[in-house]
C-alpha positions in Angstrom: 128.4 102.7 81.6 126.1 99.9 82.7 124.6 100.2 86.2 123.3 97.1 88.2 120.2 97.7 90.3 118.0 95.4 92.4 114.4 96.0 91.7 110.8 94.9 91.3 108.6 95.7 88.3 105.4 97.4 89.7 103.8 98.4 86.4 104.4 98.7 82.6 103.3 100.9 79.7 103.4 100.0 76.1 105.7 102.0 73.8 105.0 101.4 70.1 104.4 97.9 68.8 107.4 96.1 70.3 108.7 98.1 73.2 107.5 99.2 76.6 108.4 101.2 79.6 108.6 99.4 83.0 108.3 101.2 86.3 110.7 99.5 88.7 111.0 100.1 92.4 114.7 99.7 93.1 116.7 99.5 96.3 119.3 101.9 95.1 117.3 104.7 93.3 113.7 104.3 94.3 111.1 104.3 91.5 112.6 104.6 88.0 111.3 104.2 84.5 113.2 101.9 82.2 112.8 101.8 78.4 112.8 98.2 77.1 113.3 98.2 73.4 111.9 95.3 71.4 111.0 93.2 74.4 107.4 92.6 73.3 108.6 90.7 70.3 108.2 86.9 70.5 111.9 86.5 69.6 113.2 88.8 72.4 115.2 86.9 75.1 114.0 89.6 77.6 110.3 89.2 76.9 109.7 86.9 79.9 111.9 88.8 82.4 110.3 92.2 81.8 106.8 91.3 82.8 105.0 92.8 85.8 106.1 91.5 89.2 109.5 90.4 88.1 112.1 90.7 90.9 115.7 90.7 89.8 118.9 92.6 89.0 118.4 95.0 86.2 121.4 96.1 84.1 120.7 99.5 82.7 122.1 102.6 81.1 121.2 105.0 83.9 120.0 108.4 82.9 119.2 111.1 85.4 115.9 112.7 84.9 115.1 110.6 81.9 114.1 107.0 81.1 117.0 104.6 81.6 117.6 101.9 79.0 117.5 98.2 79.7 120.4 96.0 78.8 119.8 92.8 80.7 117.9 91.2 83.6 118.9 88.4 86.1 115.8 87.1 88.0 116.5 86.8 91.7 113.2 85.0 92.7 110.4 84.1 90.3 107.9 83.9 93.2 106.2 80.8 91.8 103.7 80.5 94.6 102.3 84.0 94.1 101.8 83.4 90.4 99.9 80.1 90.9 96.8 81.5 92.6 94.3 84.1 91.4 93.7 85.5 95.0 97.5 85.9 95.6 97.9 87.6 92.2 95.1 90.0 93.2 96.9 90.8 96.5 100.2 91.3 94.7 98.5 93.5 92.1 97.0 95.7 94.8 100.1 96.1 97.0 102.2 96.9 93.8 99.8 99.7 92.8 99.6 100.9 96.4 103.4 100.9 96.7 103.8 102.9 93.5 101.3 105.5 94.8 103.0 105.7 98.2 106.4 106.2 96.7 105.1 109.1 94.6 104.0 110.8 97.8 107.1 110.0 99.8 110.3 108.6 98.2 111.3 107.0 101.5 114.2 104.5 101.5 112.2 102.1 103.6 109.4 101.6 101.0 111.4 99.1 99.0 112.5 96.7 101.8 109.0 96.8 103.4 107.3 96.0 100.1 109.8 93.2 99.3 109.5 91.6 102.7 105.7 91.6 102.3 106.0 89.9 98.9 108.4 87.3 100.2 106.2 86.4 103.1 103.2 86.0 100.9 105.2 83.7 98.6 106.0 81.6 101.7 102.3 81.0 102.2 101.6 83.4 105.1 98.1 85.0 105.3 98.0 87.6 102.5 95.3 89.8 104.1 97.2 90.2 107.4 100.4 91.0 105.5 98.6 93.5 103.3 97.1 95.2 106.3 100.5 95.3 108.0 102.0 97.0 104.9 99.1 99.4 104.7 99.6 100.5 108.4 103.3 101.0 107.9 102.7 103.0 104.7 100.5 105.5 106.6 103.6 107.3 108.1 105.0 107.8 104.6 101.7 109.3 103.5 101.8 111.7 106.4 98.7 110.4 108.0 100.1 107.9 110.6 97.9 106.6 113.4 98.4 107.7 117.0 99.0 104.3 118.7 100.6 105.4 122.0 97.9 107.4 123.7 94.4 108.7 123.5 94.3 111.1 120.6 91.8 113.3 122.4 93.2 113.7 126.0 96.6 112.1 125.8 95.9 109.4 128.4 97.9 106.1 128.1 95.4 104.2 130.2 91.9 102.9 129.8 92.3 102.7 126.0 89.2 100.9 124.6 89.0 101.5 120.9 90.5 103.1 117.8 88.6 105.6 115.7 89.1 106.0 111.9 87.6 109.6 112.1 90.0 110.7 114.8 93.0 108.7 113.6 94.0 107.0 116.7 93.2 105.5 120.1 90.4 106.7 122.3 90.1 106.1 126.1 86.9 105.3 128.0 86.5 108.9 129.0 86.7 110.3 125.4 84.5 107.9 123.5 81.4 109.8 122.4 79.7 107.1 120.4 79.6 103.3 120.3 82.8 101.3 120.3 83.9 100.9 116.7 86.4 98.0 117.1 87.1 95.5 119.8 90.0 95.8 122.3 91.6 92.7 120.7 91.6 94.6 117.4 93.0 97.7 119.0 96.0 95.7 120.4 96.6 93.9 117.1 96.7 97.1 115.1 99.5 98.3 117.3 101.3 95.0 116.9 100.9 95.3 113.1 102.5 98.7 113.2 105.5 97.7 115.3 106.2 94.2 114.0 109.2 93.5 111.8 107.9 91.8 108.6 111.2 89.9 108.3 110.8 88.3 111.7 107.3 86.8 111.0 107.2 83.0 110.7 103.5 82.4 111.4 100.3 84.3 111.7 97.4 83.1 113.8 94.7 85.8 114.2 91.0 85.2 114.4 89.0 85.9 111.2 86.8 88.4 113.2 89.8 90.5 114.2 91.3 90.3 110.7 88.1 91.6 109.2 87.8 94.4 111.7 91.3 95.6 111.0 90.8 95.4 107.3 87.5 97.3 107.5 89.1 100.0 109.7 92.0 100.5 107.4 89.7 100.7 104.3 87.7 103.5 106.1 90.9 105.2 107.2 92.5 105.1 103.7 89.4 106.4 102.1 89.1 109.3 104.5 92.7 110.4 104.8 94.9 109.3 101.9 93.0 110.2 98.8 94.2 107.0 97.2 91.6 105.0 95.3 92.7 101.9 93.4 90.6 99.7 91.2 92.8 96.8 92.2 91.4 97.1 95.7 87.8 96.7 94.4 88.8 93.8 92.3 90.6 92.2 95.3 87.5 92.5 97.4 85.4 90.8 94.7 87.9 88.0 94.3 87.9 87.4 98.1 84.1 87.0 98.1 84.2 84.5 95.3 87.2 82.4 96.5 
């Protein structure tokens, strides 16, 4: 029996000379492996639609606990804008790898829609760094290391919040700060906005470069300290950003 699933190819692994296994994040079943027989052949009609970053409907012979078998693919959106720019491709590569790691830690049903909304907004031309940081913040809850963004993590005060600390994992008020302020108050407020904003509702992004960089640096430190996730794609993305 053929099953139709909506999904996005996060990664692929070669299998023999002409076949490969694609790891697809699906709306219905989470992350699944699909065997694609013969698709690496130049004559295969499925060659172009089984590449990384393909978003579509996958028609498969679903097998529980085993690799499913691909029958056909209907592309939903080719995301042309994302594939036309090396910087955007680098962002897409990073968030795809990150998403695969996050799902391995927590197979939460919200991973797929969050990831897909982020990709769609990037394709629409919205700032990829801001979108990536929004996704990173939202993923922290799935990784079990969410930020405390409602009160001082030290004393519980909801007033006089002046910074956020990557070592403590949350807000600090003026009475509990023991060292120099790490990030500005504007950045503190924006991090909270990033956490609560609905990606689908975003139509424009206007944030100063200084605040963008502070948030990105904070999240890099936090991910390094608490998640245990290290991705080469993040290093490559940072190099590309410096060049472009």
